[in-house]
N, C-alpha and C positions, 0 to 999 in steps of 0.2 A: 728158888734153895735144891738143895741136892744131899740124899743122903746115902751113904753106903751101907749096902747089905750087909747081911751078917755074912753071908757067904763071903763075899769079897775082901770084910775085913780079917777074917780067917787066915783065909787066902794071903795077902799081904803081911800076915805076922808069921806063918807059915815057911811063906820066902825069905824074909827077913832074920829071922831067927831061928829057925829049923832048917835050912838049907832048901825048903821045896822050889820046885822050876815053876815063874810062872809062862806062860806062853799066852802067844800073839791070836787075839780073836777076833774076829768081824762082826763091831758093834750090831747090834739089833736095835732099833726105836720100839716101843710099845705106847699105845694108849691104854686109861685106866679110866674108868667112870668112876672114882671116891679114890679114896688113900690109899695104893697099893702095901705100905707101910715098908718094911724090911725085906718082904717074900714074891713080891710081884702081885699081889691080892688085886681082884676085882680090874683085871683084865676085858677090853673090850674082846666080844668073840660073834662067831656067826658073820655070815655076809660075805664080802667077799675080804674082809680083815686079814692083814695078813702084818706081821712083825718087819720093819723093813733096816734094814742095812745102811748102816752113815758112818760119817767119814766124821772125825773132831781132829781141829787145828790142834797145833805147840802147847805143850802147859802156858800159860803165863801168872803174874799176880792179878789179883782180883776175889771179890765174894768175899771169904772167912780168908783164904790161903792164895793156891794155885786154883787154877780156872781153868779148863779147857770148852769151847765150845762148836757147836755141827759147822764143816768148812763150805757144805755143801747142802743144799733143803733136801730136807727128807718130806716124801710126797706119799699117800697111802690112799689104794686105791678105795673109787664112790662104795659107799655102801648099797645093797641093792634093795634090802625091806624099807617101809614105809617110816620106820620108827626111827626116829631121830635122838640122837643117845648125845649128853651133854661129857663130854670129857675134860677133867680137872689136873689130871696128871699125865706126863711118863714117865718111863721107863726105860731103863739099856738092861740088855739081855746079854749073854754071850754064844744064842743059836737062837734059828729061826724058830724054832718051835722047840719047847721043852726048855732045855738048858739051866743054867743059873743067871737069877736075878741079879744085877749087881748095884746100881744106880736106882733112886727113887729122884724124876724131878717134878716140884712145883710148878704150875705154869703159872705165867706172870696174869691169866685171865683166864677160865672155861674156856672152851670151846664148843660152840655146838655144832652137831655134824648132823646134815639131813641128808635123806636119800638122796644120789647123785651127785653129792658134793663132795669132794677129795677133802681131807684134811691134811693140809701142807706145814711145815714149819721149815721158816726164812730161814739162810744165814744167820748163825748169832741168836737163832732163838732157844734151842736148847744147851743150856749151861751145867757143866758137872762143876763140882767145887771139892776139894780135897783140902782140909782144915789142916 
């Protein structure tokens, strides 16, 4: 399940009802060690971690309304430290750093990311619903 951030809800309303313009973005996927809420909290930091560019397929019926899924694998670089991290959520942002948080994605199962192991989401693993 995915939740739309407060920022994106406002952007949709401003575009639909107030004439504001939405511009295209390169979506960036993030990893989170706990629920990021609607703001992107609990994002992984340190080591070689960086948000990764992602591509999503065309909207289709699914989930709670219309849905998109990643159309290519999304791979994060291996972590350098000996500390493993348990990732429970992914997120979608409009920038590689800072930027605006767009969506929270609940993972079907948490992923333990150990030092030296990349985290990867296969095609279709990341779905975003728009009810």
